[in-house]
C-alpha positions in Angstrom: 130.2 75.9 153.2 126.7 76.7 152.2 123.6 77.6 154.3 122.3 74.7 156.6 119.6 72.6 155.0 116.1 73.3 156.4 112.4 72.7 155.8 109.2 74.5 156.8 105.6 73.3 156.6 102.1 74.6 157.1 98.7 73.1 157.6 96.4 76.1 157.3 95.8 79.6 158.8 92.9 81.2 160.6 91.4 82.8 163.6 92.4 80.4 166.3 90.0 79.9 169.2 91.9 78.7 172.2 88.7 78.1 174.0 87.7 75.4 171.6 91.0 73.5 171.6 91.7 71.3 174.5 95.2 70.7 175.7 95.0 67.2 174.2 93.8 68.4 170.8 96.6 71.1 170.7 99.1 68.5 171.5 97.8 66.3 168.7 98.2 69.0 166.2 101.7 70.0 167.4 102.9 66.4 167.6 101.7 65.8 164.0 103.5 69.0 162.7 106.7 68.0 164.5 106.5 64.5 163.2 106.1 65.6 159.6 108.8 68.3 159.7 111.2 65.9 161.3 110.6 63.3 158.6 111.3 65.9 155.9 114.3 67.2 157.7 115.8 63.6 157.9 115.7 63.5 154.1 117.7 66.7 154.0 120.2 65.5 156.7 121.0 62.3 154.6 121.8 64.5 151.6 118.4 64.1 149.9 117.0 66.8 147.6 114.7 69.6 148.7 112.2 68.1 146.1 112.2 64.8 147.9 111.9 66.5 151.3 108.8 68.6 150.3 107.2 65.6 148.6 107.5 63.5 151.6 106.3 66.2 154.0 103.2 67.1 152.0 102.3 63.4 151.4 102.4 62.8 155.2 100.2 65.9 155.7 97.8 64.4 153.1 97.7 61.1 155.0 96.6 62.9 158.2 92.9 63.6 158.5 93.5 66.6 160.7 94.3 68.6 157.6 92.3 69.4 154.5 94.4 67.5 151.9 94.2 63.9 150.7 92.6 61.8 153.4 90.0 64.0 155.2 89.6 66.4 152.2 86.4 68.4 152.4 83.3 67.7 150.3 82.0 69.5 147.3 78.3 70.4 147.2 77.8 67.3 145.2 79.1 65.1 148.0 82.4 64.3 146.1 86.0 65.3 146.9 88.1 67.2 144.4 91.8 67.8 145.3 94.5 70.1 143.9 98.3 70.1 144.3 101.5 71.5 142.9 105.2 71.1 143.2 108.1 73.2 141.9 111.9 72.7 141.6 113.8 75.8 142.3 116.9 74.7 140.5 115.3 74.1 137.1 111.9 75.8 137.6 110.3 72.7 136.5 106.8 72.3 138.0 103.8 70.1 138.0 100.2 70.5 139.1 97.0 68.7 139.3 93.3 70.0 139.9 90.0 68.5 140.5 91.3 65.0 140.8 89.5 62.3 142.8 90.7 59.0 144.4 94.4 59.7 144.1 95.9 58.9 147.6 98.6 61.6 147.4 97.9 64.5 145.1 101.4 65.9 145.7 102.9 62.8 144.2 100.5 63.3 141.3 101.7 66.8 140.8 105.3 65.5 140.7 104.4 62.7 138.2 103.0 65.4 135.9 106.3 67.4 136.3 108.5 64.3 135.7 106.6 62.2 133.3 104.7 64.6 131.0 105.4 67.5 128.8 102.8 69.5 130.7 102.7 71.6 133.9 99.0 71.3 134.8 96.6 68.5 134.4 93.0 68.2 135.6 90.1 65.8 136.2 89.6 62.6 134.4 92.5 63.1 131.9 94.9 63.6 134.8 93.5 60.6 136.6 94.0 58.3 133.5 97.6 59.6 133.0 98.3 58.9 136.8 97.0 55.4 136.5 99.2 54.8 133.6 102.2 55.8 135.8 101.3 53.7 138.8 100.1 56.3 141.3 98.2 54.8 144.3 94.4 55.2 144.1 91.9 54.6 146.9 88.1 54.3 146.9 85.9 57.1 148.3 85.7 55.4 151.7 89.4 56.0 152.3 89.0 59.9 152.1 85.7 59.9 153.9 85.5 61.1 157.5 82.4 61.7 159.6 83.7 65.1 160.6 84.0 66.3 157.0 80.5 64.9 156.0 79.0 66.6 159.0 80.7 69.8 158.0 79.1 69.6 154.5 75.6 69.0 155.9 75.8 71.9 158.3 77.3 74.3 155.8 74.6 73.4 153.4 72.0 74.3 156.0 73.7 77.4 157.5 76.3 79.1 155.4 76.5 78.0 151.8 80.3 77.7 151.4 83.2 77.8 153.8 86.8 77.4 153.4 88.2 74.0 154.7 88.0 73.8 158.5 85.9 76.9 158.9 83.0 74.4 158.6 84.3 72.2 161.4 84.2 74.9 163.8 80.7 75.9 162.7 79.7 72.5 163.6 81.4 72.7 166.9 79.7 75.8 167.8 76.4 74.2 167.1 77.1 71.3 169.5 79.1 71.5 172.6 79.2 67.7 172.5 81.1 67.6 169.2 83.8 64.9 169.3 86.6 66.9 167.5 86.0 70.6 168.0 88.3 72.5 165.6 90.2 75.5 166.9 89.0 77.8 164.2 86.4 80.6 163.8 83.8 80.3 161.0 84.7 82.0 157.7 88.4 82.5 158.9 90.2 79.2 158.4 92.1 78.2 155.3 93.2 74.6 155.2 95.8 74.1 152.6 99.0 72.2 153.4 102.5 72.9 152.1 106.2 72.6 152.5 109.3 74.5 151.4 112.9 73.2 151.6 116.6 74.1 151.0 118.9 71.1 150.7 122.6 70.6 151.3 123.3 71.3 147.6 121.7 74.7 147.8 118.6 73.9 145.9 115.1 75.0 146.8 111.7 73.4 146.3 108.1 74.0 147.3 104.9 71.9 147.3 101.2 72.7 148.1 98.1 70.5 148.4 94.4 71.0 149.3 90.9 69.6 149.3 89.6 73.0 148.7 86.4 74.5 150.1 83.5 72.7 151.9 80.4 72.8 149.7 82.3 74.3 146.7 81.0 73.9 143.3 82.4 70.9 141.5 85.2 72.1 139.2 86.3 75.0 141.4 90.0 75.5 141.4 91.9 77.6 143.9 95.4 78.9 144.2 97.0 75.7 145.2 98.0 74.3 141.8 98.7 77.8 140.4 102.3 78.7 140.1 103.2 82.0 141.6 99.9 82.0 143.6 99.9 78.9 145.8 103.3 77.5 145.1 106.6 78.8 143.8 110.3 78.1 143.9 113.4 79.7 142.2 117.0 79.2 143.6 117.5 82.9 142.7 114.9 84.0 145.2 113.0 81.7 147.5 110.7 78.7 147.8 107.1 79.6 148.9 103.9 78.0 149.8 100.6 79.7 150.5 97.4 79.1 152.5 94.4 81.4 152.5 91.8 83.0 150.5 92.7 81.3 147.2 91.0 83.8 144.9 93.1 86.7 146.5 96.3 84.9 146.2 95.5 84.3 142.5 94.5 87.7 141.7 97.6 89.2 143.4 100.0 86.4 142.2 101.2 86.8 145.8 104.1 84.4 145.8 105.6 85.6 142.5 105.2 89.1 143.8 107.5 88.2 146.8 110.0 86.7 144.5 109.9 89.7 142.2 110.4 92.2 145.0 113.5 90.1 146.1 114.9 90.0 142.5 114.1 93.4 141.2 114.0 95.6 144.3 116.7 93.8 146.4 114.4 93.2 149.3 115.1 90.3 151.7 112.7 87.4 151.9 111.3 88.7 155.2 110.7 92.1 153.9 109.0 91.0 150.7 106.8 88.4 152.4 105.8 90.9 155.1 104.9 93.4 152.5 102.7 91.0 150.6 101.0 89.4 153.6 100.5 92.6 155.6 99.9 95.3 152.9 99.0 93.7 149.6 96.7 90.7 150.3 94.2 92.8 152.2 93.7 94.9 149.1 92.0 91.8 147.6 90.3 90.9 150.9 93.0 88.3 151.3 93.5 86.4 154.5 95.9 83.6 155.2 99.7 83.1 155.4 102.9 82.1 153.6 105.9 79.9 154.4 109.1 80.6 152.7 112.9 79.8 152.7 115.6 81.5 150.7 119.0 80.3 149.5 120.7 81.5 152.6 118.5 79.4 154.8 116.3 82.3 156.1 112.8 81.0 157.0 109.7 83.2 157.2 106.2 82.2 158.3 104.0 85.5 158.1 100.3 85.4 158.3 97.5 88.1 158.8 95.2 85.9 160.8 95.4 85.0 164.4 97.3 81.7 163.8 98.7 79.3 161.3 99.6 75.6 161.8 103.3 75.7 161.2 106.6 74.1 161.8 110.2 74.2 160.7 113.5 72.5 161.4 117.2 73.1 160.3 119.4 70.1 160.0 121.2 69.6 163.3 118.6 71.6 165.3 115.4 70.8 167.1 112.0 71.2 165.4 109.8 74.2 166.1 106.0 74.0 165.9 103.3 76.5 166.7 99.5 77.2 166.1 98.8 80.6 167.6 100.2 84.1 166.6 101.9 84.5 170.1 
């Protein structure tokens, strides 16, 4: 009998400020994480594929405005939203990605469409959107993605800080006003709001998916690590399924996720050893902050991060879900 099927998810990493997160708000984040990981785990329990499990989990995170992906994605400095996503099948190493797309309800489903219905791995912008319309992907108008919190972030960041990664801007706004309706539990300049999922199914196959709205006040056309294989998303049955959240440019420059897989394959390190080495020792060389979730073919799960916290959850089939925000 093989390893038990399991899934892990993340919703961003950062310096968590307990003082700015009420008990009710903390419960809301944890409830959402448990709900999403449980839905993905149910796919696995019913014999579904790891690919289907991560697709569902990430699409649910995209539908939740608490996280910077899909609905509630952050604004560019042009007042638009540009979203990136990727997905990878560990059995075949097929993959798909999209970048700088607008109005697609679930970018992770767009990435899967590129993988399954095109000869390409990565498609961007208007060409990608036209392709996705032809293949029946759900589109929404800009009002669907808009939230007052994200727009307020944009205005504040444009006045104060130039450019911040995802929910950093939310906390900057909170600090400016004690009466903010939804204070975010994150320190300015130290929050990285990508979402992702990794899974091992009952057939022994791995998959990973990652999605993001990027950076508040970013230049239109900026692409981070999320749609880049080996940087923001990676899966190979021989090593592990991995998804990243953090300083995108550092993950790209270091090819952090491929580095983990390579250390496992060529040096014989465990997933835990390789992931810890990259997050603790290698990312800081590139001024990289953030975290990684990973699962290997034996069902070992890792969730290392070099910040004070990361929104995270995991569940093995037949066991209860675990969810956490803080480092300890």
